[in-house]
C-alpha positions, -999 to +999 in steps of 0.1 A: +187-378-480+200-344-480+236-334-480+252-323-447+266-286-452+299-289-430+320-262-413+350-250-428+380-250-405+417-246-414+407-254-451+389-288-444+352-294-443+346-307-409+312-326-401+291-323-370+257-326-354+230-319-382+205-291-377+177-287-403+172-254-419+135-247-423+116-227-449+093-204-430+070-200-459+064-240-457+076-254-426+074-289-443+103-279-465+136-283-453+161-262-470+192-282-461+212-299-431+238-278-417+266-291-392+267-274-357+301-266-346+314-274-310+334-255-286+365-275-298+355-267-335+353-229-327+388-234-308+404-249-339+391-224-361+405-196-340+438-212-338+438-217-376+431-179-382+458-170-359+483-193-374+474-180-409+475-143-400+513-134-403+515-148-440+481-137-451+485-101-439+516-098-461+502-110-493+501-088-524+469-067-528+467-080-561+461-116-547+435-105-523+421-085-551+417-116-574+401-137-548+373-109-539+368-100-572+363-139-582+337-140-556+320-111-566+317-124-602+302-159-591+278-143-567+265-123-594+266-150-618+242-171-593+220-142-582+187-159-593+200-195-573+214-176-543+183-154-542+159-182-542+178-199-515+178-168-494+141-161-498+137-197-491+154-198-459+147-163-446+114-156-459+117-123-478+101-122-512+122-134-542+126-101-557+141-087-522+162-119-522+178-115-556+181-080-549+202-085-516+222-110-536+231-086-561+241-064-535+266-087-518+283-092-552+287-053-555+300-053-518+328-080-528+334-060-561+339-027-542+363-041-516+383-060-545+388-025-557+401-012-521+427-039-518+446-016-544+438+017-530+446+016-493+467+047-488+492+062-463+506+094-458+542+110-456+546+140-433+571+162-422+583+160-385+585+192-366+621+180-359+647+187-386+657+159-407+632+137-395+604+120-419+571+104-407+551+078-423+514+069-413+502+036-428+472+011-420+479-023-412+455-055-407+442-059-369+446-097-369+420-124-360+384-109-368+356-126-353+323-120-373+289-126-362+259-121-384+221-117-378+194-138-399+175-108-416+201-101-442+219-136-446+240-127-476+245-088-475+257-086-440+284-113-440+296-097-472+298-064-458+319-079-429+337-106-446+349-085-476+366-058-459+382-080-434+398-101-462+406-070-482+430-054-455+446-086-449+430-099-417+418-136-411+383-144-401+363-168-381+326-166-392+296-174-372+262-167-390+228-168-375+216-205-364+184-197-383+199-189-420+232-209-425+225-215-460+237-181-478+266-182-452+278-215-463+276-206-501+295-174-495+322-194-476+323-220-502+327-196-530+355-178-514+373-212-505+368-222-543+382-186-552+417-194-540+418-183-503+446-201-484+436-226-457+427-211-424+420-175-437+384-177-435+370-205-412+332-209-409+318-221-377+279-225-377+257-232-346+244-221-314+254-187-300+257-199-264+284-225-280+303-208-309+296-172-303+308-177-264+338-195-274+348-165-295+341-141-266+362-162-244+393-164-266+423-143-260+432-150-294+405-128-313+417-094-320+384-078-331+347-086-330+322-076-355+286-081-343+252-074-356+222-085-335+204-076-305+214-049-279+214-074-250+241-096-268+257-065-281+265-053-246+279-089-238+302-087-266+314-054-254+321-064-222+342-092-233+363-071-257+370-046-229+382-073-206+406-087-235+414-050-248+401-058-284+384-037-309+344-042-313+320-028-337+283-034-329+251-028-348+222-036-323+190-023-339+168+007-339+132+024-333+135+046-362+111+076-369+095+085-403+083+122-398+051+134-421+045+170-422+014+187-435+031+199-467+042+164-476+034+147-510+008+121-497+015+095-521+054+099-516+049+097-474+026+066-480+051+050-501+079+058-478+058+046-447+046+012-462+081+003-478+102+015-446+079-002-420+066-033-436+086-045-466+111-073-457+084-081-431+096-053-411+126-075-399+153-048-407+170-025-381+164+005-402+126-002-402+105+033-396+082+017-370+073+048-356+053+073-381+051+107-366+027+125-384+013+162-381-023+170-374-035+183-407-024+154-427-029+128-399-062+115-410-058+114-448-023+098-442-038+068-418-065+063-445-042+060-473-017+038-454-045+014-443-059+011-479-023+002-492-016-023-464-050-040-473-040-044-511-003-061-502+002-096-512+013-115-481+021-152-491+051-178-499+082-158-504+088-177-538+055-170-552+051-146-583+035-114-570+043-119-533+052-086-516+055-095-481+067-132-470+066-147-436+083-139-404+113-159-399+101-182-374+075-192-344+094-173-319+095-141-340+057-144-348+049-151-312+071-117-301+052-098-329+018-111-316+029-102-281+037-065-288+003-063-307-014-073-274+007-048-255-001-020-279-039-026-275-035-027-235-015+006-237-045+022-254-033+023-288-059+016-316-052-013-339-068-001-374-054-027-398-038-062-395-023-081-368-037-116-375-021-146-383-027-159-419-032-192-436-021-199-470-014-230-490+012-240-471+019-238-434+041-209-425+046-179-401+023-156-419+012-120-403-009-096-417+010-062-415-004-043-382-010-006-380-015+011-348-030+049-343-035+071-313-004+059-302+020+080-278+059+079-280+060+066-243+042+033-251+063+003-252+055-003-290+072+031-296+103+026-273+111-012-277+122-026-312+096-055-323+116-066-354+080-074-375+056-059-398+043-035-367+042+002-369+026+030-349+013+063-359+020+090-333+000+125-339+022+156-333+010+193-337+040+206-358+075+201-371+090+211-336+070+186-318+077+159-346+117+167-343+115+164-306+094+130-307+118+115-333+149+122-313+131+109-282+143+073-283+172+053-269+182+045-304+196+064-332+201+042-364+178+061-392+155+088-394+135+100-422+111+130-430+085+134-457+082+172-468+082+197-495+099+224-473+136+227-480+140+248-446+124+219-427+146+191-446+177+209-441+170+214-403+159+177-402+194+166-416+212+186-391+189+181-361+179+143-363+200+123-338+206+094-361+236+080-381+215+078-415+189+106-425+164+099-454+145+129-470+114+118-490+128+081-491+121+050-470+144+048-440+155+014-449+187+004-469+218+025-480+241+023-511+269-003-508+299+022-508+289+046-482+291+044-444+264+023-426+257+030-387+239+050-359+242+065-325+230+059-290+221+025-284+219+015-321+258+014-330+291+014-314+324+016-328+335+027-364+311+028-394+303-002-418+308-004-454+327+019-481+359+033-473+350+039-438+354+002-431+390+006-430+387+024-395+379-010-378+395-035-401+429-017-400+452-002-374+474+029-378+510+028-375+531+059-374+571+054-383+597+080-376+630+081-399+661+100-394+673+111-428 
């Protein structure tokens, strides 16, 4: 009999309908059971956050610092345990799970410091004898909706700044990966957060998420997920006049020029496109390669892919785990079939794999002879599937890289300072990588994109204040 992990509403653990959390590496393994919140639960959580906001927003920065720092210390101390839970419920390798957990601790530590660094300005007015103060204040009740692919890091980089700047939170994690979310909330609850400041409502988006969208008491929504749902979030926020921050995916290019170091380019491509099972919005699923290096690059990437160990996420030596569930695996297979139908050549992978335990294993798939107007080059697949697009030269590579409805991350492999500098300036993306994989940024710098990838202020680092605070200008007659 497993323990039911309850929702946290107004400082109390509230049970509900139980839902199993299934290990994608071994579908016979139930990670735990987690309560699903009802619409009434979500409404109670929103009411608690609203009621608590006036007092929490005026707490001492030192009080908020103590809570966030204590949470950071516990997450770091439990990195192996929490990393194992992450890999068990999401499917990324154990090394990746522990690494993500460490990053969550770093995020909480960073924002613990930011509680003591929130600055304002004192400016002279153009009117004699008048002073002007510009300060930042918390926004109010923040609804946080996170995806399943980074189940501890993304909640961390949303919850930490929200609390840092004095907001209260209603948090809905992805239904597929509630385990890490529950642990973060439990850690913060025990770290001394007053009741009602942070509320956890796990469950279906159609119930919990929709209640958030329908509530006039939500002051801002931070959402990471699909473009389709992001548009619904935006529409509801416009209706209610609230702030919103959206991260909605990518179809990221990695350009490989003739002068690139082949080993570097291959490492960038394999890491960026296939590690974390390709289930990240920064994955470089379009590999745009110039003619003279194309064949050598394809051959080297193919050999590298064949050597990768795809197995149970918790096994020593596993480099790529399973995809998250049957629906995602079916979607990956659908796009592999579409790529073939469109005329791209599948040169490696694309088959389901059998391992010791039943799971959602897929051999990473590499297409060649792809064009940039194919669906596999236009639509986010969100799995270990990448397409190589052959181009003539740098100019065509840049044009192809920018020809996408998305604009999250963009990379280039080259030995040319001229081309690297030009690419950094002209690539239409929020994050640019030179001779590095497109996936992942440091925890203290802004994260976000352009076009259909992102909307609203950047996440992470000091730029998070742009979303989680509002600016007040005050005049005083001397």
